[in-house]
C-alpha positions as CSV (number, residue, x, y, z in Angstrom):
1,M,161.4,50.0,142.9
2,R,159.8,53.6,140.8
3,S,156.8,52.9,141.4
4,L,156.9,51.5,145.3
5,F,158.3,54.5,146.3
6,K,155.7,56.7,145.0
7,L,153.1,54.5,146.4
8,A,154.5,54.9,149.0
9,I,154.7,58.5,149.1
10,L,151.1,58.9,147.4
11,F,149.7,57.0,151.0
12,S,151.7,58.3,153.2
13,V,149.9,61.3,153.2
14,P,146.3,60.0,153.9
15,I,147.9,57.8,156.5
16,S,149.3,60.5,157.9
17,L,146.2,62.8,158.5
18,I,144.4,60.0,159.6
19,I,146.8,59.0,162.6
20,S,147.4,62.5,163.3
21,I,143.6,62.7,164.2
22,F,144.2,60.7,166.9
23,L,147.2,61.9,168.5
24,G,147.2,63.8,171.3
25,R,146.3,64.9,175.6
26,Y,143.6,63.9,175.2
27,P,141.9,60.2,173.5
28,V,139.7,60.4,170.5
29,N,139.4,56.8,169.6
30,P,139.1,56.2,165.8
31,G,135.6,55.8,165.3
32,E,134.3,59.0,168.2
33,A,137.1,60.8,165.4
34,V,135.2,59.4,162.3
35,R,131.6,60.3,163.6
36,A,133.1,64.1,164.7
37,I,134.4,64.5,161.1
38,L,131.1,63.1,159.2
39,S,129.1,65.3,161.9
40,I,130.3,68.2,159.4
41,A,128.4,67.4,156.4
42,T,125.1,65.6,157.6
43,P,125.0,66.1,161.2
44,H,121.3,63.9,161.1
45,L,122.1,61.2,158.8
46,V,125.1,60.3,161.5
47,H,125.2,60.1,164.8
48,S,127.7,62.7,166.4
49,P,129.5,62.4,169.1
50,P,130.4,64.0,172.3
51,E,130.1,67.0,172.2
52,T,133.5,67.2,174.1
53,V,135.0,65.3,171.4
54,K,133.6,67.1,168.3
55,T,135.1,70.4,169.7
56,I,138.5,68.4,170.0
57,V,139.0,67.2,166.3
58,V,137.0,69.9,164.3
59,L,138.2,72.1,165.6
60,Y,141.5,71.9,166.7
61,R,143.3,68.9,165.8
62,L,141.3,68.7,162.0
63,P,142.1,72.1,161.1
64,R,146.2,71.8,162.4
65,V,146.2,68.8,160.4
66,L,145.0,70.1,157.5
67,A,147.8,73.0,158.0
68,A,151.1,71.5,158.8
69,A,150.1,68.8,155.2
70,I,149.9,72.5,153.8
71,T,153.1,74.2,154.9
72,G,154.7,70.9,154.7
73,A,153.7,71.2,150.8
74,A,154.1,74.6,150.4
75,L,158.3,74.0,151.1
76,A,158.8,72.0,149.6
77,V,157.4,72.4,146.5
78,T,158.9,75.9,146.4
79,G,162.1,74.0,147.1
80,A,162.0,72.1,144.3
81,S,161.9,75.1,142.0
82,L,163.4,76.5,143.0
83,Q,166.8,74.3,143.3
84,S,165.3,73.5,139.4
85,I,165.2,77.3,137.5
86,L,169.0,77.5,140.3
87,R,170.9,74.1,139.3
88,N,171.5,74.4,143.3
89,P,170.7,71.7,145.6
90,L,171.3,74.0,148.5
91,V,169.2,76.4,147.9
92,D,165.0,77.1,149.2
93,T,163.5,81.2,149.9
94,Y,165.2,81.0,153.0
95,I,168.6,81.0,151.1
96,L,167.8,83.6,148.7
97,G,166.1,85.5,151.3
98,I,162.6,85.5,150.6
99,S,161.7,83.6,154.0
100,A,163.3,86.1,156.1
101,G,161.9,89.2,154.8
102,A,158.0,87.2,154.9
103,G,159.7,87.0,158.6
104,F,160.8,90.7,159.0
105,G,157.8,91.8,158.1
106,A,154.9,90.1,160.3
107,A,157.8,90.4,162.8
108,L,157.8,94.9,162.2
109,A,153.7,94.3,162.2
110,I,152.8,92.0,165.6
111,A,156.0,94.2,167.1
112,F,154.8,98.6,165.2
113,L,151.5,98.3,162.7
114,P,149.3,95.8,165.1
115,P,146.1,97.9,162.9
116,V,147.8,96.0,159.6
117,P,146.7,92.6,158.0
118,I,150.6,90.8,159.3
119,E,149.5,88.9,156.3
120,F,149.6,91.8,154.2
121,V,152.8,93.3,155.2
122,A,154.7,89.4,155.0
123,F,154.1,89.3,151.5
124,L,155.5,92.7,151.1
125,G,158.6,91.7,153.7
126,A,159.2,89.0,150.8
127,L,158.4,90.8,148.0
128,M,160.6,93.1,148.6
129,A,163.1,90.6,149.2
130,F,162.8,89.7,146.3
131,F,162.8,92.2,144.9
132,I,166.2,93.6,146.3
133,T,167.9,89.8,145.2
134,F,166.9,90.0,141.1
135,S,168.1,93.7,141.6
136,I,172.1,92.7,143.3
137,A,171.7,89.9,140.9
138,M,170.8,91.9,137.9
139,L,173.5,94.6,138.4
140,W,176.1,93.3,139.2
141,G,176.1,90.0,138.0
142,K,173.5,89.9,134.8
143,G,170.6,88.1,136.4
144,S,173.5,84.5,136.3
145,V,172.7,81.1,138.4
146,I,176.0,82.3,140.9
147,A,174.6,86.1,141.1
148,I,171.3,85.0,142.5
149,V,172.1,82.9,145.0
150,L,175.1,84.7,146.1
151,S,172.6,88.4,146.0
152,G,169.9,86.0,148.0
153,V,172.6,85.6,151.3
154,I,173.2,89.7,151.6
155,V,169.4,90.5,151.5
156,N,169.0,87.2,153.8
157,A,171.9,89.1,156.1
158,L,170.0,92.0,155.6
159,F,166.2,90.5,156.7
160,Q,167.7,88.3,159.5
161,A,169.6,91.8,160.8
162,G,166.2,93.6,160.3
163,L,164.1,91.0,162.4
164,S,167.0,91.7,165.0
165,L,166.3,95.1,165.2
166,V,163.1,95.2,165.5
167,K,163.7,92.8,168.5
168,Y,165.6,95.3,170.3
169,L,163.5,97.8,169.8
170,C,160.1,96.7,169.9
171,P,158.6,99.3,173.4
172,D,156.2,96.5,174.3
173,P,157.5,92.6,176.3
174,Y,155.1,90.7,175.5
175,K,154.8,91.8,172.2
176,L,159.2,90.8,171.9
177,A,157.8,87.6,173.5
178,T,155.0,87.7,171.1
179,V,157.3,87.8,167.8
180,T,160.1,86.0,169.9
181,F,158.5,82.4,169.6
182,W,156.4,83.2,166.3
183,L,160.1,83.0,165.2
184,M,160.4,79.3,165.9
185,G,157.4,78.0,164.4
186,S,155.1,76.9,165.9
187,I,151.8,74.7,163.2
188,G,149.7,76.2,166.3
189,A,149.7,79.5,165.1
190,A,147.9,78.7,161.7
191,A,144.8,75.6,163.4
192,F,141.7,77.9,162.9
193,W,140.0,77.1,159.6
194,N,139.6,80.7,158.3
195,K,143.8,80.7,158.3
196,V,143.4,76.5,157.1
197,L,141.2,78.2,154.1
198,R,143.6,81.3,153.5
199,M,146.4,78.6,152.6
200,G,144.9,76.1,150.9
201,I,143.8,78.8,147.9
202,V,147.2,80.3,148.1
203,V,149.5,77.5,148.1
204,T,146.4,75.6,145.8
205,L,147.2,78.3,142.9
206,C,150.6,78.9,143.4
207,A,151.5,74.9,142.7
208,V,149.0,74.9,140.3
209,L,150.8,77.2,138.0
210,L,154.4,75.9,138.9
211,Y,153.4,72.3,137.7
212,S,151.9,73.7,134.5
213,I,155.3,75.3,133.5
214,R,157.2,73.0,134.1
215,W,158.6,71.7,131.4
216,R,160.2,74.9,131.5
217,L,161.5,74.0,135.0
218,D,163.3,71.2,132.9
219,I,164.8,73.1,130.8
220,L,166.2,75.8,133.6
221,S,167.8,72.8,134.7
222,L,169.9,72.1,131.7
223,G,171.3,76.4,132.3
224,D,171.1,79.0,130.4
225,E,172.6,78.2,126.6
226,E,170.9,75.4,126.5
227,A,167.2,77.0,127.2
228,V,168.2,80.3,125.3
229,A,169.2,77.9,122.6
230,L,165.1,75.6,123.3
231,G,163.1,78.5,123.6
232,A,163.3,80.2,126.5
233,S,164.4,84.2,128.7
234,P,165.9,82.1,131.7
235,I,165.8,85.3,133.2
236,K,162.3,86.9,132.9
237,E,161.3,82.7,133.8
238,R,163.4,82.9,136.9
239,A,162.0,86.2,138.0
240,M,158.3,84.0,137.5
241,V,159.0,81.1,139.4
242,V,160.8,82.9,141.8
243,A,157.7,85.5,142.8
244,V,154.9,82.4,143.0
245,C,157.8,80.8,145.6
246,A,157.6,83.7,146.7
247,M,153.3,84.5,147.2
248,A,153.1,79.9,148.4
249,V,155.9,81.5,151.6
250,A,155.0,84.4,152.4
251,T,151.2,83.6,153.3
252,I,151.7,80.4,155.0
253,V,155.7,82.4,156.9
254,C,152.6,85.4,157.9
255,Y,151.1,82.0,159.9
256,T,152.8,79.5,161.8
257,G,156.3,82.0,161.7
258,I,160.0,80.4,160.3
259,I,160.4,76.8,159.4
260,G,163.3,75.6,157.4
261,W,164.9,72.3,155.8
262,V,161.7,71.6,154.8
263,G,162.6,73.2,151.5
264,L,166.1,71.2,151.5
265,L,165.6,68.0,152.6
266,I,162.1,67.1,151.1
267,P,163.5,67.6,146.7
268,H,166.4,65.9,147.9
269,I,164.5,62.5,149.0
270,V,162.0,62.7,146.5
271,R,165.0,63.3,143.1
272,L,166.7,60.6,145.0
273,T,163.7,58.2,145.0
274,V,161.4,59.4,141.8
275,G,163.9,60.9,139.0
276,A,164.7,64.2,138.8
277,D,162.4,65.2,136.0
278,N,159.9,67.4,137.6
279,R,156.7,66.2,136.3
280,D,157.6,63.4,139.2
281,V,159.4,65.8,141.1
282,L,157.0,69.0,142.1
283,P,154.1,66.9,142.8
284,Y,155.9,64.1,144.5
285,S,158.0,66.5,146.8
286,M,154.6,68.2,147.4
287,L,153.4,65.1,149.1
288,L,156.1,63.8,151.3
289,G,156.6,67.2,152.4
290,A,152.8,67.7,153.0
291,S,153.6,63.9,155.3
292,F,157.0,64.5,156.7
293,M,155.1,68.7,158.0
294,V,152.2,66.3,159.2
295,V,155.0,64.0,161.3
296,A,156.7,66.8,162.9
297,D,153.5,68.0,164.2
298,D,152.6,65.4,166.2
299,L,156.2,65.2,167.9
300,A,156.0,68.5,168.3
301,R,152.7,69.0,170.3
302,C,153.2,65.4,171.8
303,L,156.8,64.1,172.6
304,T,156.5,66.0,176.0
305,S,153.9,68.5,178.4
306,T,154.5,71.7,176.6
307,E,154.6,71.7,172.8
308,I,158.0,72.2,171.4
309,P,158.1,74.9,168.4
310,I,158.6,72.9,165.1
311,G,161.4,75.1,163.8
312,I,163.7,73.8,166.0
313,L,161.8,70.3,166.2
314,T,162.8,70.1,161.6
315,T,166.6,71.6,162.5
316,V,166.7,69.0,165.1
317,M,165.3,66.1,162.8
318,V,166.6,67.2,159.1
319,A,169.8,68.0,159.4
320,P,171.7,65.0,160.3
321,F,169.6,63.2,157.5
322,Y,170.4,66.5,155.8
323,V,173.8,66.2,155.2
324,Y,174.2,61.7,154.7
325,L,171.8,63.4,151.5
326,L,173.9,65.4,149.8
327,K,176.7,63.0,150.0
328,R,175.2,60.8,148.5
329,S,173.2,62.6,145.7
330,A,175.9,65.1,145.1
331,G,177.1,63.6,142.2
332,V,173.9,63.7,141.0
333,W,174.2,67.3,141.2
334,R,176.8,67.5,139.4
């Protein structure tokens, strides 16, 4: 049964990617879409499709689909990693304040620091949130799991207040509208090849690093005493994992805005279907997260005449299902 679930997750990615290229306001048949994609690499060997089709597929739909896949994969793998090291199924980068920190940095750059790259300020905000969370946890909780989680809740509230303050003080109505809509989340803002390339490089490096220490994630999920007995250093390794997750999420947030719930839901589904071993959880969380986000973005841009902010859509899609999964998987985390 697990093999079937693995195959289903594996094939969900290419299927969702291919179907998504055909979906949109402008109809594109499969043959024209394939020729448009092939014409990128072999412009002289493949009969080129109409220029309109080529522009839509190559410049708009393909980078948007890839951006959605990268976003979903990053949110899912970071959520799975944090849930393992903190032994808490309700943890992701949003709960720990990392997403809010990145969002605060990006909003600050949009509203008050236009010459400064948004990515840089968002990354600084994520690292600041990470540093404050761990500092509080170390000072008053000696780096324990519960101290990190509670510190994250505090830091998340702090940066959410900072976001509200940025919006309140923003002097330009246009920039205020930009920050407001950006916070709702949108893959369309990341649907450019240069942004897709940056996101892909950072997320790939972070995912490879997390997968290379997958066995340490398994050890940390056993508890601090067991981890120390097996030769691990829980506090240092948790700090390293959270820093890597902060880098990946900061890169995503600065292009797409804040998208919640994905890092909470997808690892739950993967653990219920393929088991709790991080050798399987991490890669299959990435794959399922990628296909889920691609489908969610298809719904966001095709359900109505105007695009629905994907942060709103993922919350509506995931929240009821998450309540059901939490009830089913509660015994796994006791």
